[in-house]
C-alpha positions in Angstrom: 206.0 173.1 65.6 208.9 173.7 63.1 212.3 172.2 63.8 215.6 174.0 63.4 219.3 172.8 63.6 220.9 175.0 66.3 224.6 175.9 66.1 226.8 178.6 67.7 230.0 179.1 69.6 228.3 179.1 73.0 225.9 176.2 72.5 226.9 173.1 74.7 225.0 170.5 72.7 224.2 171.7 69.1 221.4 169.7 67.4 217.8 169.8 66.3 215.4 171.8 68.5 211.9 173.1 68.1 211.8 176.8 67.1 210.4 177.8 70.5 213.2 176.0 72.4 215.8 177.5 70.2 214.4 181.0 70.9 214.4 180.3 74.6 218.1 179.2 74.5 219.0 182.4 72.6 217.0 184.5 75.1 218.7 183.0 78.1 222.1 183.7 76.6 220.9 187.3 75.8 221.7 186.8 72.1 219.8 186.6 68.8 218.7 183.6 66.8 219.9 184.1 63.2 218.9 181.9 60.3 222.0 180.9 58.5 220.8 178.6 55.7 217.0 178.6 55.2 217.1 176.0 52.4 218.6 173.2 54.6 216.4 170.6 56.1 215.8 171.5 58.9 216.9 175.1 58.6 220.2 176.0 60.3 220.0 178.8 62.9 222.9 180.3 64.9 222.8 181.8 68.3 224.9 185.0 68.0 224.8 188.8 68.3 222.9 190.0 65.2 224.9 193.2 64.7 228.2 191.3 65.0 226.8 188.8 62.4 225.9 191.7 60.0 229.4 193.2 60.5 231.1 189.8 59.6 228.9 189.5 56.5 229.9 193.0 55.3 233.6 192.2 56.0 233.4 189.0 53.9 231.8 190.9 51.0 234.6 193.5 51.2 237.2 190.8 51.0 235.6 189.1 48.0 235.3 192.5 46.3 239.0 193.3 47.0 240.1 190.0 45.5 238.3 190.5 42.2 240.5 191.6 39.3 239.5 194.8 37.5 240.3 194.6 33.8 241.4 197.9 32.3 241.2 198.3 28.5 243.4 201.0 27.0 242.7 202.1 23.4 245.3 203.0 20.8 244.1 204.5 17.5 245.9 204.4 14.2 245.1 205.8 10.8 245.7 203.6 7.7 248.8 205.6 6.7 250.4 205.9 10.2 254.1 206.7 9.7 257.0 204.9 11.6 257.5 207.6 14.2 253.9 207.6 15.3 253.8 203.8 15.2 256.8 203.5 17.4 255.5 206.2 19.8 252.2 204.3 20.2 254.1 201.0 20.4 256.0 202.2 23.5 252.7 203.3 25.1 251.2 199.9 24.4 254.2 198.1 25.9 253.8 200.2 29.1 250.0 199.4 29.3 250.6 195.7 28.9 253.4 195.8 31.5 250.9 197.4 33.9 248.5 194.6 33.3 245.9 196.4 31.1 244.4 195.0 27.9 245.1 197.0 24.7 242.5 197.6 22.1 244.3 198.7 19.0 242.2 200.0 16.0 242.7 201.6 12.7 240.0 204.2 11.9 239.2 204.7 8.2 237.9 208.1 7.2 236.0 208.7 4.0 237.5 206.8 1.1 240.5 205.6 3.1 238.5 202.3 3.6 240.2 201.4 0.3 243.4 200.8 2.3 241.9 198.2 4.6 244.8 195.8 3.7 247.2 198.5 4.9 245.3 198.7 8.1 245.4 195.0 8.7 249.2 194.9 7.9 249.7 197.7 10.4 247.8 195.9 13.2 249.6 192.6 12.6 252.9 194.4 12.6 251.8 196.0 15.9 250.9 192.6 17.3 254.3 191.0 16.3 256.1 193.9 17.9 254.3 193.3 21.2 254.8 189.5 21.3 257.1 189.8 24.3 254.5 191.7 26.4 251.2 190.3 25.4 249.3 187.8 23.3 246.6 188.5 20.6 243.2 187.9 22.0 241.3 188.8 18.8 242.8 189.1 15.4 242.1 192.2 13.3 238.4 192.4 12.4 236.7 195.0 10.3 233.6 196.5 12.0 232.1 199.4 10.0 234.9 202.0 9.6 237.1 200.4 12.3 239.5 197.5 12.2 239.9 196.3 15.8 242.3 194.0 17.5 242.7 193.1 21.2 245.9 192.2 22.9 245.9 190.9 26.5 249.0 191.0 28.8 251.1 187.9 29.3 250.9 186.4 32.8 253.9 187.4 35.0 255.8 184.3 36.0 
């Protein structure tokens, strides 16, 4: 006969019982026998109301889900010859995104032959990063991938 470790709020003397005895105890209390940890030796079972047990499990899952941080990535696109006004306009947006806690993916998109100006694109992104030093730190330096030069900036932790 398999043995189980019996626990529960309404058990006078928790301990190791045979499965049949554990089921009898749960039956006399008009509750269910729920297996808590099957990998333990012997398996741990709890005398409780099964629907209440399921409700508590769902509640725990919800709390865990609520505590997880959702990372938002906002994109800002430049051309290799972006002028100062557009640069400053996009800079203000990036500042706002970083203050809200979102990551910023800034990239320069090269069309056609404008790939010849990849140095200009890199200079533009590095200037962008230095302008945002107070709000975030560079997670990935400018890197050319096909027709895009991409850089990631993550927000600084609020102290």
